[in-house]
C-alpha positions as CSV (number, residue, x, y, z in Angstrom):
1,M,82.1,-30.1,-19.5
2,N,83.6,-27.7,-17.0
3,V,85.3,-25.7,-19.8
4,L,81.9,-25.5,-21.6
5,C,80.3,-24.2,-18.4
6,Q,83.0,-21.6,-18.0
7,L,82.4,-20.4,-21.6
8,L,78.6,-20.2,-21.0
9,F,79.1,-18.3,-17.8
10,F,81.3,-15.8,-19.7
11,L,78.6,-15.3,-22.4
12,L,75.9,-14.8,-19.8
13,S,77.9,-12.3,-18.0
14,V,77.8,-9.8,-20.9
15,N,74.8,-7.7,-21.9
16,F,71.8,-9.2,-23.5
17,V,72.0,-6.4,-25.9
18,I,75.3,-5.0,-27.0
19,P,75.5,-1.3,-26.1
20,Q,75.8,1.1,-29.0
21,G,77.7,3.8,-27.2
22,P,76.9,6.0,-24.2
23,G,73.4,7.2,-23.4
24,S,70.2,5.6,-24.6
25,G,70.1,2.3,-26.5
26,Q,69.4,1.6,-30.2
27,N,66.9,4.0,-31.8
28,G,66.5,5.9,-28.5
29,N,65.3,2.9,-26.5
30,L,65.4,2.9,-22.8
31,R,67.9,0.5,-21.2
32,L,66.9,-1.4,-18.1
33,C,69.7,-2.8,-15.9
34,I,68.7,-6.1,-14.3
35,V,70.4,-8.5,-12.0
36,E,69.6,-12.2,-12.3
37,G,68.3,-13.6,-9.1
38,R,68.0,-17.2,-7.9
39,G,65.1,-19.7,-8.4
40,Q,61.9,-17.9,-9.0
41,Y,63.8,-14.6,-9.2
42,K,65.8,-15.7,-12.3
43,R,63.7,-13.8,-14.8
44,G,66.0,-12.2,-17.4
45,A,66.3,-15.1,-19.8
46,K,62.5,-15.5,-19.7
47,Y,61.3,-11.9,-20.0
48,C,64.0,-9.9,-21.8
49,P,63.4,-11.6,-25.1
50,V,59.7,-10.6,-24.9
51,L,60.7,-6.9,-24.7
52,D,62.7,-7.4,-28.0
53,E,60.1,-9.4,-29.8
54,E,57.3,-6.9,-29.3
55,N,59.2,-3.7,-30.1
56,S,58.7,-2.3,-26.6
57,K,61.6,0.2,-27.1
58,I,63.2,-1.2,-23.9
59,E,66.5,-3.1,-23.8
60,C,67.8,-5.4,-21.1
61,V,71.3,-5.1,-19.8
62,L,72.5,-7.7,-17.4
63,G,74.5,-6.3,-14.5
64,T,76.8,-8.2,-12.1
65,D,75.0,-7.0,-9.0
66,R,72.8,-4.1,-8.0
67,L,75.6,-1.7,-7.2
68,D,77.1,-2.5,-10.6
69,C,73.7,-1.4,-12.1
70,L,73.8,1.8,-10.1
71,R,77.3,2.6,-11.3
72,R,76.1,2.0,-14.9
73,I,73.2,4.4,-14.5
74,S,75.4,7.0,-13.0
75,K,77.8,6.7,-16.0
76,G,74.9,6.9,-18.4
77,T,75.5,3.5,-20.1
78,V,72.0,2.3,-18.9
79,D,68.9,4.3,-18.0
80,F,67.1,2.8,-15.0
81,G,66.8,-0.1,-12.6
82,V,65.3,-1.3,-9.3
83,F,67.1,-0.8,-6.0
84,S,66.7,-1.2,-2.2
85,P,67.2,1.7,0.2
86,E,70.4,0.0,1.4
87,D,71.8,0.2,-2.1
88,L,71.3,4.0,-2.1
89,V,73.1,4.2,1.3
90,A,76.0,2.2,0.0
91,A,76.4,4.4,-3.1
92,R,76.3,7.8,-1.3
93,W,80.1,8.1,-1.0
94,A,80.5,7.8,-4.8
95,N,78.2,10.8,-5.6
96,V,76.3,8.9,-8.2
97,D,74.3,11.4,-10.3
98,V,70.9,9.6,-10.4
99,L,67.3,10.4,-9.4
100,V,64.6,8.3,-7.6
101,T,61.5,8.3,-9.8
102,N,59.1,5.7,-8.3
103,E,58.5,3.7,-5.1
104,L,57.6,0.0,-5.5
105,R,54.9,-0.6,-2.9
106,D,52.8,-3.7,-2.5
107,R,50.7,-2.3,0.4
108,D,49.0,0.9,1.1
109,K,51.4,2.4,3.6
110,Q,54.0,5.0,3.4
111,F,57.0,2.9,4.5
112,E,57.8,-0.7,3.9
113,R,58.7,-1.3,7.5
114,S,58.2,0.7,10.7
115,V,60.0,-0.5,13.8
116,V,58.4,0.1,17.2
117,A,59.3,-0.7,20.8
118,V,56.8,-2.7,22.9
119,V,57.1,-3.0,26.7
120,N,55.4,-4.6,29.6
121,K,53.8,-1.8,31.7
122,R,55.3,-3.3,34.8
123,I,58.6,-1.5,34.1
124,L,57.0,1.9,33.3
125,P,57.2,4.8,35.8
126,D,54.3,7.0,36.6
127,S,55.3,9.6,34.0
128,A,57.6,10.0,31.0
129,A,61.2,9.5,31.9
130,P,64.6,9.1,30.1
131,L,64.8,5.8,28.2
132,T,67.9,4.7,30.1
133,S,66.1,4.9,33.5
134,I,63.1,3.0,32.1
135,L,64.9,0.2,30.5
136,R,68.0,-0.3,32.7
137,N,68.1,-3.7,34.4
138,S,64.9,-4.8,32.5
139,S,64.7,-8.0,30.4
140,L,65.2,-7.7,26.7
141,C,63.6,-9.9,24.0
142,H,66.0,-9.4,21.1
143,P,65.0,-10.8,17.7
144,G,68.5,-11.5,16.8
145,V,70.0,-10.0,13.6
146,G,69.5,-11.1,10.0
147,L,72.0,-11.1,7.2
148,D,69.4,-10.3,4.6
149,D,67.1,-7.3,4.0
150,L,63.9,-9.3,4.4
151,R,63.9,-9.2,8.2
152,P,63.2,-6.0,10.1
153,L,66.5,-5.7,11.9
154,S,69.8,-5.9,10.2
155,D,73.0,-5.7,12.3
156,T,73.1,-1.9,11.5
157,L,69.5,-1.1,12.4
158,S,69.7,-3.3,15.5
159,G,72.9,-1.5,16.6
160,Y,71.3,1.9,15.9
161,L,68.3,1.1,18.2
162,E,70.7,-0.1,20.9
163,S,72.7,3.1,20.6
164,L,69.6,5.2,21.4
165,V,69.6,3.5,24.8
166,L,73.0,2.2,25.7
167,T,76.4,3.9,26.4
168,R,78.9,2.6,23.9
169,S,81.7,0.3,25.2
170,C,85.2,1.0,23.7
171,D,87.5,-1.3,25.5
172,P,90.7,-1.4,23.3
173,N,91.4,-5.0,24.5
174,L,88.1,-6.3,23.1
175,S,86.9,-6.6,19.6
176,L,84.2,-4.2,18.5
177,S,81.7,-7.1,18.4
178,E,82.5,-8.0,21.9
179,N,82.3,-4.4,23.1
180,R,78.8,-4.2,21.7
181,I,77.8,-7.5,23.5
182,K,79.4,-6.3,26.7
183,A,77.5,-3.0,26.6
184,L,74.2,-4.9,26.1
185,A,74.9,-7.4,28.9
186,G,75.9,-4.5,31.3
187,F,72.7,-2.5,30.7
188,F,70.0,-5.2,30.7
189,D,69.5,-7.5,33.7
190,R,68.9,-10.5,31.4
191,A,67.9,-11.0,27.7
192,C,67.3,-13.6,25.0
193,K,69.6,-12.7,22.1
194,A,69.3,-16.1,20.4
195,G,71.2,-17.0,17.2
196,P,74.8,-16.3,16.2
197,W,76.6,-13.3,17.7
198,V,79.7,-13.6,15.5
199,P,80.2,-15.8,12.4
200,E,82.9,-18.1,13.8
201,P,81.2,-20.9,15.7
202,S,83.9,-21.5,18.4
203,R,84.2,-17.8,19.1
204,N,80.4,-17.5,19.2
205,A,80.3,-20.2,21.9
206,E,83.1,-18.5,23.9
207,L,81.1,-15.2,23.9
208,K,77.9,-16.9,25.0
209,K,79.7,-18.5,27.9
210,K,81.3,-15.2,28.9
211,Y,78.1,-13.2,28.8
212,P,75.4,-15.7,29.9
213,S,72.9,-13.1,31.0
214,L,72.1,-12.4,27.3
215,C,70.9,-16.0,27.0
216,A,69.2,-16.2,30.4
217,A,65.7,-15.2,29.1
218,C,65.8,-17.8,26.3
219,R,63.6,-20.9,26.4
220,S,66.3,-23.4,25.7
221,T,69.4,-23.2,23.4
222,C,70.0,-19.5,22.7
223,S,70.5,-20.6,19.1
224,E,68.4,-20.3,16.0
225,T,66.4,-23.3,17.2
226,D,65.3,-21.5,20.4
227,R,61.6,-20.7,20.7
228,Y,62.4,-17.0,21.2
229,W,64.7,-16.6,18.2
230,G,63.7,-14.3,15.4
231,D,60.9,-11.8,15.0
232,G,58.1,-14.2,16.0
233,G,60.3,-15.5,18.8
234,A,60.8,-12.1,20.3
235,L,57.1,-11.5,20.2
236,A,56.5,-14.8,22.0
237,C,59.2,-13.9,24.5
238,L,57.4,-10.7,25.5
239,S,53.9,-12.2,25.3
240,E,54.8,-15.1,27.6
241,G,56.4,-12.8,30.2
242,A,60.0,-13.9,29.6
243,G,61.1,-10.4,28.8
244,D,60.0,-6.8,29.4
245,V,60.8,-5.0,26.2
246,M,61.4,-5.7,22.5
247,W,61.7,-4.0,19.1
248,S,59.6,-5.3,16.2
249,E,58.0,-4.5,12.9
250,L,54.7,-2.7,13.5
251,S,52.7,-4.9,11.2
252,D,54.0,-8.0,13.0
253,V,53.0,-6.5,16.4
254,K,49.5,-5.8,15.2
255,A,49.1,-9.2,13.6
256,Y,50.5,-11.1,16.6
257,F,48.4,-9.3,19.2
258,K,45.3,-8.9,17.1
259,N,43.0,-11.1,19.2
260,T,45.0,-11.0,22.4
261,E,44.6,-9.1,25.6
262,T,47.1,-6.2,25.5
263,S,46.2,-4.0,28.4
264,H,49.5,-4.9,30.1
265,L,51.5,-3.8,27.1
266,A,52.4,-0.4,25.6
267,Y,54.3,1.2,22.8
268,L,57.4,2.9,24.3
269,C,58.4,6.1,22.4
270,R,61.9,7.5,21.9
271,D,61.2,10.5,24.1
272,G,60.4,8.2,27.1
273,S,56.6,8.5,26.9
274,W,54.3,5.6,26.0
275,Q,51.1,4.8,24.2
276,P,48.5,2.1,24.5
277,L,48.7,-0.9,22.3
278,A,45.0,-1.5,21.8
279,N,43.1,0.5,19.1
280,N,46.2,2.6,18.4
281,T,46.1,3.6,14.7
282,D,49.2,5.8,14.8
283,P,51.7,4.5,17.3
284,C,55.1,6.2,17.8
285,V,57.8,4.7,15.6
286,W,61.5,4.5,16.3
287,L,62.6,3.8,12.7
288,N,61.2,3.6,9.2
289,R,62.6,1.8,6.2
290,P,61.6,3.1,2.7
291,W,60.2,0.9,-0.1
292,P,62.4,-0.3,-2.9
293,V,62.6,2.3,-5.7
294,I,63.2,2.8,-9.4
295,V,66.3,4.9,-10.0
296,A,67.0,6.6,-13.4
297,K,69.7,8.8,-14.8
298,R,68.7,12.4,-14.9
299,K,68.2,12.7,-18.7
300,A,66.0,9.6,-18.7
301,A,63.9,10.4,-15.5
302,A,60.9,11.9,-17.4
303,A,60.8,9.0,-19.9
304,V,61.0,6.4,-17.1
305,I,58.2,8.1,-15.2
306,A,56.0,8.1,-18.4
307,L,56.9,4.4,-19.0
308,T,56.0,3.3,-15.5
309,Q,52.7,5.2,-15.6
310,S,51.7,3.0,-18.6
311,I,52.0,-0.2,-16.6
312,P,48.7,-1.3,-15.0
313,S,48.7,-2.7,-11.5
314,S,47.7,-6.1,-12.8
315,A,50.3,-6.3,-15.5
316,A,52.6,-8.8,-13.8
317,A,49.8,-11.2,-13.1
318,V,47.7,-11.2,-16.3
319,D,49.6,-9.3,-19.1
320,R,51.4,-11.8,-21.4
321,H,52.9,-9.1,-23.5
322,W,55.8,-6.7,-23.0
323,R,54.2,-4.7,-20.2
324,G,53.7,-7.9,-18.2
325,A,57.3,-8.8,-19.0
326,L,58.5,-5.4,-17.8
327,A,56.4,-5.7,-14.6
328,A,58.0,-9.1,-13.9
329,L,61.5,-7.7,-14.4
330,L,60.7,-4.8,-12.1
331,E,59.2,-7.3,-9.6
332,L,56.0,-5.3,-9.4
333,R,53.1,-6.5,-7.3
334,A,51.2,-3.2,-7.9
335,A,51.6,-0.2,-10.1
336,P,54.7,1.8,-9.4
337,V,54.0,4.9,-7.2
338,P,55.5,8.0,-8.8
339,L,57.0,10.6,-6.5
340,Y,55.7,14.2,-6.6
341,A,58.9,15.0,-8.2
342,P,62.1,13.0,-8.9
343,R,64.6,13.5,-6.1
344,T,68.2,12.6,-5.2
345,P,68.8,9.3,-3.2
346,L,69.8,11.2,0.0
347,D,66.7,13.4,-0.1
348,H,64.5,10.4,-0.6
349,L,66.1,8.5,2.3
350,A,65.7,11.6,4.5
351,T,61.9,11.1,4.5
352,A,62.2,7.9,6.6
353,R,62.7,8.6,10.3
354,G,66.0,7.3,11.7
355,F,67.0,5.5,8.5
356,R,69.9,7.8,7.4
357,E,71.0,8.3,11.0
358,A,71.3,4.5,11.4
359,Y,74.0,4.5,8.8
360,S,75.9,7.5,10.2
361,Q,76.7,6.3,13.7
362,S,79.9,7.4,15.2
363,G,82.3,4.8,16.4
364,C,84.9,4.5,19.2
365,D,87.6,7.1,19.6
366,P,90.2,6.5,18.4
367,P,88.4,4.8,15.5
368,R,89.2,1.2,14.7
369,H,89.3,-0.1,11.1
370,I,90.8,-2.9,8.9
371,T,92.9,-1.6,6.1
372,L,93.0,-3.9,3.0
373,C,96.0,-3.4,0.8
374,T,95.2,-3.5,-3.0
375,K,97.6,-3.7,-5.9
376,S,95.8,-1.7,-8.7
377,V,93.3,1.1,-9.2
378,L,90.7,-1.4,-10.2
379,E,91.3,-3.5,-7.0
380,K,91.1,-0.4,-4.9
381,N,87.9,0.7,-6.5
382,K,86.3,-2.7,-5.9
383,C,87.5,-2.6,-2.3
384,E,85.9,0.8,-1.8
385,W,82.5,-0.5,-3.0
386,L,82.9,-3.6,-0.9
387,S,83.7,-1.4,2.1
388,E,80.5,0.7,1.7
389,A,78.3,-2.4,1.1
390,S,79.7,-4.0,4.2
391,A,79.1,-0.9,6.3
392,V,75.5,-0.9,5.3
393,Y,75.0,-4.3,6.9
394,G,76.9,-3.5,10.1
395,V,80.3,-5.2,9.4
396,T,82.7,-3.8,12.0
397,P,85.4,-2.8,12.2
398,P,84.8,-1.1,8.8
399,L,87.1,-1.8,5.8
400,Q,89.5,0.8,4.5
401,C,91.4,0.6,1.3
402,A,95.0,1.4,0.5
403,M,97.0,0.8,-2.6
404,R,100.6,-0.2,-3.3
405,A,102.4,-1.0,-6.6
406,S,102.7,-4.8,-6.2
407,A,102.0,-7.8,-4.0
408,R,105.5,-7.5,-2.5
409,D,104.9,-3.9,-1.6
410,C,101.6,-4.8,0.0
411,M,103.2,-7.6,2.0
412,A,105.8,-5.1,3.3
413,A,102.9,-2.7,4.2
414,V,101.2,-5.5,6.2
415,R,104.4,-6.5,7.9
416,D,105.2,-2.8,8.8
417,G,101.6,-2.2,10.1
418,D,100.7,0.3,7.4
419,S,98.0,-2.1,6.3
420,D,96.2,-5.0,8.0
421,V,95.3,-7.4,5.3
422,L,96.4,-8.5,1.8
423,V,94.3,-10.8,-0.4
424,A,96.7,-12.6,-2.9
425,D,97.1,-15.9,-4.7
426,S,99.2,-18.9,-3.7
427,D,102.2,-17.7,-5.7
428,V,103.1,-15.3,-2.8
429,I,102.5,-17.7,0.1
430,V,106.1,-18.8,0.5
431,S,107.6,-15.3,0.3
432,G,104.8,-14.0,2.5
433,I,105.7,-16.4,5.3
434,R,109.5,-16.5,4.8
435,D,110.3,-12.8,4.0
436,F,107.4,-10.8,5.6
437,A,106.3,-12.8,8.6
438,L,102.7,-13.1,7.3
439,T,100.2,-15.9,7.9
440,A,97.1,-16.9,6.0
441,I,94.1,-16.8,8.3
442,L,91.5,-17.6,5.5
443,H,91.6,-19.2,2.1
444,E,89.7,-18.8,-1.1
445,A,88.4,-22.3,-1.5
446,T,86.6,-24.3,-4.2
447,P,85.8,-28.0,-4.1
448,I,86.3,-28.3,-7.9
449,V,89.9,-29.6,-8.2
450,E,90.7,-28.1,-11.6
451,K,89.6,-24.7,-10.4
452,T,92.1,-24.8,-7.5
453,H,95.7,-23.6,-8.1
454,T,97.1,-26.7,-9.6
455,V,100.7,-27.3,-10.9
456,V,100.9,-29.8,-13.8
457,A,103.8,-30.7,-16.1
458,Y,102.6,-30.2,-19.7
459,V,104.5,-31.3,-22.8
460,R,103.8,-31.4,-26.5
461,K,102.3,-34.8,-27.5
462,D,104.8,-35.2,-30.3
463,A,107.8,-34.9,-27.8
464,M,107.2,-38.5,-26.7
465,L,107.9,-37.7,-23.0
466,K,106.1,-40.1,-20.7
467,K,107.4,-39.7,-17.1
468,M,109.1,-37.2,-14.9
469,S,112.5,-38.7,-15.2
470,D,112.3,-38.1,-19.0
471,L,112.5,-34.4,-18.4
472,R,116.3,-34.6,-17.6
473,G,118.2,-32.4,-20.0
474,K,115.0,-30.8,-21.4
475,R,114.1,-27.1,-21.5
476,A,111.7,-26.1,-18.7
477,V,109.6,-23.0,-18.1
478,F,107.9,-21.8,-14.9
479,P,105.3,-19.0,-14.5
480,R,107.6,-17.3,-12.0
481,Y,110.4,-17.9,-9.6
482,D,109.5,-18.5,-6.0
483,G,105.9,-19.3,-6.9
484,V,103.8,-22.4,-6.2
485,A,105.0,-24.2,-9.4
486,W,108.7,-23.5,-8.6
487,H,108.5,-24.8,-5.0
488,S,106.2,-27.7,-5.9
489,V,108.3,-29.0,-8.7
490,S,111.6,-28.6,-6.9
491,K,110.3,-30.3,-3.8
492,Y,108.9,-33.2,-5.9
493,F,112.2,-33.6,-7.7
494,A,114.1,-33.6,-4.3
495,D,111.7,-36.1,-2.7
496,K,111.0,-38.5,-5.6
497,L,113.8,-38.1,-8.1
498,K,116.5,-37.4,-5.5
499,V,117.6,-34.2,-7.2
500,P,118.6,-31.8,-4.4
501,C,117.9,-28.1,-4.7
502,E,121.5,-27.2,-5.5
503,H,121.3,-29.3,-8.6
504,F,117.7,-28.5,-9.5
505,I,118.4,-26.0,-12.3
506,S,121.2,-28.1,-13.8
507,F,118.7,-31.1,-14.1
508,F,117.3,-29.2,-17.1
509,S,119.3,-28.1,-20.1
510,D,117.6,-24.7,-20.0
511,I,115.2,-23.1,-17.5
512,C,113.0,-20.0,-17.4
513,A,111.8,-18.7,-14.0
514,P,111.0,-14.9,-14.4
515,G,111.2,-12.7,-11.3
516,V,114.4,-14.2,-9.8
517,Q,116.1,-10.8,-10.1
518,E,113.8,-9.6,-7.2
519,H,115.3,-12.2,-4.8
520,N,118.9,-11.2,-4.2
521,A,120.3,-13.8,-6.6
522,T,123.8,-13.8,-8.2
523,I,124.2,-12.5,-11.8
524,E,125.0,-16.0,-12.9
525,I,121.8,-17.4,-11.5
526,I,119.7,-14.5,-12.9
527,D,121.1,-15.1,-16.3
528,K,120.6,-18.8,-16.1
529,L,116.9,-18.4,-15.2
530,T,115.9,-15.5,-17.4
531,K,117.9,-15.5,-20.6
532,N,115.5,-17.6,-22.6
533,C,112.2,-16.2,-21.1
534,L,109.6,-14.4,-23.0
535,K,109.3,-10.7,-22.3
536,E,107.8,-10.4,-18.8
537,D,104.3,-8.9,-18.9
538,G,103.0,-10.0,-15.5
539,N,101.1,-13.1,-16.8
540,G,103.4,-15.9,-16.0
541,E,101.0,-18.8,-16.7
542,L,100.1,-17.6,-20.2
543,N,103.8,-17.0,-20.9
544,A,104.7,-20.5,-19.8
545,L,101.9,-21.9,-22.1
546,R,103.1,-19.7,-25.0
547,S,106.7,-20.9,-24.6
548,L,105.5,-24.5,-24.9
549,I,103.2,-23.8,-27.8
550,E,105.9,-22.0,-29.8
551,G,108.4,-24.7,-29.2
552,K,110.8,-22.6,-27.0
553,S,110.5,-25.1,-24.2
554,D,109.9,-28.8,-23.8
555,V,108.0,-28.8,-20.6
556,A,105.9,-26.0,-19.0
557,F,104.6,-26.1,-15.4
558,F,101.2,-24.3,-15.1
559,S,97.6,-24.9,-13.9
560,M,94.8,-27.0,-15.3
561,N,92.7,-23.8,-15.5
562,T,95.1,-22.3,-18.0
563,Y,95.2,-25.5,-20.0
564,N,91.4,-25.7,-20.1
565,K,91.2,-22.1,-21.4
566,Y,93.6,-23.0,-24.2
567,R,91.8,-26.1,-25.1
568,A,88.5,-24.2,-25.2
569,N,90.1,-21.6,-27.4
570,I,89.1,-18.7,-25.1
571,I,92.6,-17.1,-24.8
572,H,92.2,-14.2,-27.3
573,E,95.9,-13.9,-28.2
574,P,97.3,-14.4,-31.7
575,W,99.8,-17.1,-30.5
576,A,97.0,-19.0,-28.8
577,Q,95.2,-19.6,-32.2
578,N,98.0,-22.0,-33.0
579,I,96.4,-25.2,-31.7
580,V,99.1,-27.7,-30.6
581,E,98.2,-30.9,-28.9
582,I,99.7,-30.8,-25.4
583,I,99.4,-33.5,-22.7
584,P,100.2,-33.7,-19.0
585,I,102.9,-35.9,-17.5
586,C,101.4,-37.4,-14.4
587,P,103.5,-38.2,-11.3
588,E,103.6,-41.9,-10.7
589,E,102.2,-41.3,-7.2
590,N,99.2,-39.3,-8.5
591,P,97.8,-40.8,-11.7
592,E,94.2,-39.9,-10.7
593,Y,94.6,-36.2,-10.5
594,C,97.8,-35.9,-12.5
595,F,99.1,-32.7,-10.8
596,I,102.3,-32.2,-8.9
597,S,100.5,-30.0,-6.3
598,W,97.3,-28.2,-5.6
599,S,96.6,-25.2,-3.4
600,N,93.8,-22.8,-2.7
601,I,93.4,-20.1,-5.3
602,G,93.8,-17.2,-2.9
603,H,94.5,-16.3,0.8
604,V,93.8,-13.6,3.3
605,F,97.1,-12.7,4.8
606,V,97.8,-10.8,8.1
607,S,100.9,-10.1,10.1
608,N,102.1,-12.6,12.7
609,K,102.6,-9.7,15.0
610,N,98.8,-9.3,15.4
611,S,97.2,-10.3,18.7
612,Q,94.8,-13.3,18.8
613,M,92.0,-10.8,19.4
614,R,92.9,-8.8,16.3
615,K,93.2,-12.0,14.1
616,Q,89.8,-13.1,15.3
617,E,88.4,-9.6,14.5
618,I,89.7,-9.7,11.0
619,T,88.6,-13.3,10.5
620,N,85.0,-12.4,11.6
621,V,84.9,-9.4,9.3
622,F,85.9,-11.3,6.2
623,T,83.7,-14.3,7.1
624,K,80.8,-11.9,7.5
625,I,81.5,-10.3,4.2
626,D,81.7,-13.7,2.6
627,Q,78.3,-14.6,4.0
628,L,76.8,-11.3,2.8
629,F,78.4,-11.0,-0.7
630,G,79.8,-14.4,-1.6
631,K,78.4,-17.2,-3.6
632,H,75.7,-18.1,-1.0
633,Q,74.5,-14.6,0.0
634,P,71.0,-14.3,1.5
635,F,69.6,-11.8,-1.0
636,H,67.4,-13.0,-3.9
637,S,69.4,-10.7,-6.1
638,P,73.0,-9.8,-5.1
639,M,73.7,-6.3,-3.8
640,F,77.4,-6.8,-4.4
641,S,79.4,-9.8,-5.7
642,M,82.8,-10.1,-4.1
643,Y,83.6,-13.1,-6.4
644,G,81.9,-11.6,-9.5
645,Q,83.2,-9.5,-12.3
646,F,84.1,-5.9,-11.6
647,N,84.1,-3.3,-14.4
648,H,83.9,-6.3,-16.9
649,Q,87.1,-7.7,-15.5
650,M,87.6,-11.2,-14.0
651,D,89.5,-12.0,-10.8
652,I,89.7,-8.5,-9.4
653,L,90.7,-8.6,-5.7
654,F,89.1,-12.0,-5.2
655,H,89.0,-14.9,-7.7
656,N,85.8,-15.6,-9.6
657,N,86.1,-19.4,-9.0
658,T,86.0,-19.0,-5.2
659,K,83.2,-20.8,-3.5
660,N,83.8,-19.4,0.0
661,L,86.4,-18.3,2.5
662,A,87.6,-21.1,4.7
663,S,90.0,-21.6,7.6
664,D,92.9,-24.0,7.9
665,N,90.4,-26.6,9.2
666,M,89.1,-27.0,5.6
667,L,92.0,-29.3,4.8
668,K,90.7,-31.8,7.4
669,L,87.3,-31.9,5.8
670,N,85.7,-33.6,2.8
671,P,86.6,-33.4,0.0
672,Y,89.9,-31.7,0.7
673,D,91.2,-34.3,3.0
674,R,91.1,-36.9,0.2
675,I,92.9,-34.8,-2.4
676,P,96.6,-35.7,-2.4
677,F,99.6,-33.4,-2.9
678,N,98.3,-30.3,-1.2
679,F,100.9,-27.5,-1.2
680,E,99.8,-25.7,2.0
681,R,100.4,-28.8,4.1
682,T,104.1,-28.8,3.1
683,L,104.8,-25.4,4.5
684,T,106.1,-26.4,7.9
685,D,109.3,-24.5,7.7
686,V,109.7,-22.5,4.5
687,K,113.2,-21.4,5.3
688,T,114.6,-24.9,5.3
689,D,112.1,-26.9,3.2
690,T,112.0,-24.7,0.1
691,C,114.4,-24.2,-2.8
692,Q,115.9,-20.7,-2.5
693,T,118.4,-18.7,-4.5
694,A,121.2,-19.3,-1.9
695,D,120.8,-23.0,-2.4
696,L,121.0,-23.0,-6.2
697,S,124.1,-23.8,-8.3
698,P,124.4,-23.0,-12.0
699,D,126.8,-25.9,-12.4
700,S,125.6,-28.1,-15.2
701,S,127.8,-31.0,-14.3
702,F,125.1,-32.8,-12.2
703,K,124.0,-36.1,-13.6
704,S,121.9,-38.5,-11.6
705,T,123.6,-41.8,-10.9
706,P,122.4,-44.5,-13.3
707,T,120.2,-47.0,-11.6
708,V,122.1,-50.0,-13.0
709,F,125.3,-48.7,-11.5
710,L,123.7,-48.2,-8.1
711,C,122.4,-51.8,-8.2
712,F,125.9,-53.1,-9.1
713,V,127.4,-51.2,-6.2
714,S,124.8,-52.4,-3.8
715,L,125.4,-56.0,-4.9
716,V,129.2,-55.7,-4.4
717,V,128.7,-54.2,-0.9
718,C,126.3,-57.0,-0.1
719,L,128.8,-59.7,-1.3
720,L,131.7,-58.3,0.7
721,S,129.7,-58.1,3.9
722,R,129.0,-61.8,3.8
């Protein structure tokens, strides 16, 4: 069933309509790039067929995420799509050549959101004054920050508003997140900043204990359950006199105080002046956020405008034909509002006061960042888009992207301080710890066992091999030397079959473990472990499978995931079309799962030299990125998918099967604590507990002592001792 699900997911990840070359679609049709949302926002499968059936001259193309659609429009492979203003900010670095044609408004106002500051008049001086002198030592009702784009204040917008009042704190001994909290606590006398301050719960508790004044104005818990948490909570905080000042969405302020006495309240303006709250139809605004927009490639802009003008405002609600389907796909609640003339994304964003400036804030000097080392051009490109998307939502320190030729080169770069982070699979975990003094601070986790990095002994069914001891004298193949399979199998043989490391390779008649030449091995060992390998092409798991299929080995050690792909016939290689029945040999100690080991599919590695503060900072950044762009992100359609395809390729930078990033504590929690033979738990001392080149012997004379002989010797000893 899981294999079938993987196949269906793959089919759904390609276009609904196969492109017929660059530019417009078949017969000059317009191509709409859509992103499937969740729940009620999952509309592609329902409405795209309607466009085809009724000859609408519009084709659906399914994108991985919104930024993927924006890249496709810029490249000319699709014609238009719907985007948030944050999407346009994230794409500005890439110089995408697109035009904004329409705004998608559902109310009669110029901007979707307008943020205002409301104060209690008791803190106001007799005349206009600098903001700092008005607000210093007052009490702040902070709404907290939201991860999504549905709440008025994201981390970035909240930080921008604070920067208009506060002096930035840049203590090098504190994380950037704590510096910001410290500045807020030092400026206001007290506040209610309820909800999480950083993603990691224990660190969040530490900060709240260290800066208690930022919880002093809260009603109870200073958490998301506090009465003063969120947008409505901040309004209640001000209304009930717990605080003196707050920022909020203008429409929320008007609705909350509609039938309330407001003579004691005022709008505070950015220039230090103020305006009455009552009967004020045009209050001073600190920040505007534009509406979502339709973006088109230049050559298609006129056609897209003409198309949108043909959609009536009621189409989504009442039209059961293609215009209604199109309105639903564009998520229209009213007719699209055309601009006076199509304009570039940056020109469009410039119409909203403060919005572009919020995403151009200067940081501390010297600047602080986290450099992620990538191993290919495609990985680096995905990293750069992830960096921009993260910056939009206030993730600090910002990500930077570097590139090296291989995982080992990246490990060296992290060790030497040229980079801060490497994301890599479990095959490098031993060498990372042993040779480069790295540690994994987070893991790419999935609760589905067969999607983890498993190591299974597979044999041909007709070989009649039933148990591990039957493998003595057989030909073995590993995906790579020094990887998870190598260390898992050698350790299992040492512990269970009493085959020590020095005799491990002589246990088999022939053995293939590519990559040993990178590990300072003798010529004799290199020849022993590589002479019968397939040509190394970087895909060790498939090469191990191929060796078994083609009869060049008797046992191959690789993952359930690779086996499932072969069984589902989705490995598109000529040799894989030769269907041979292969079966696993289960360890006697693990008949339920049948693997020799399992480990997480990937890890976030940093240097052991990092301070605890720096490790916490990196952990918080990647945890926040996981919350924003992982499998459980807060947007109804994803802005960016860190675990999704990139440029039509799987497992770029992060693995597609990852559910979330987790700390070491995950191994103590359900279901991981109940799954035996975890590889990471065995890594107590990799220098003494793993099988390395210095321990190996090419001597083929090793034969395990026959069990009957051992029993006879034991009996003689026992009789003589009586």
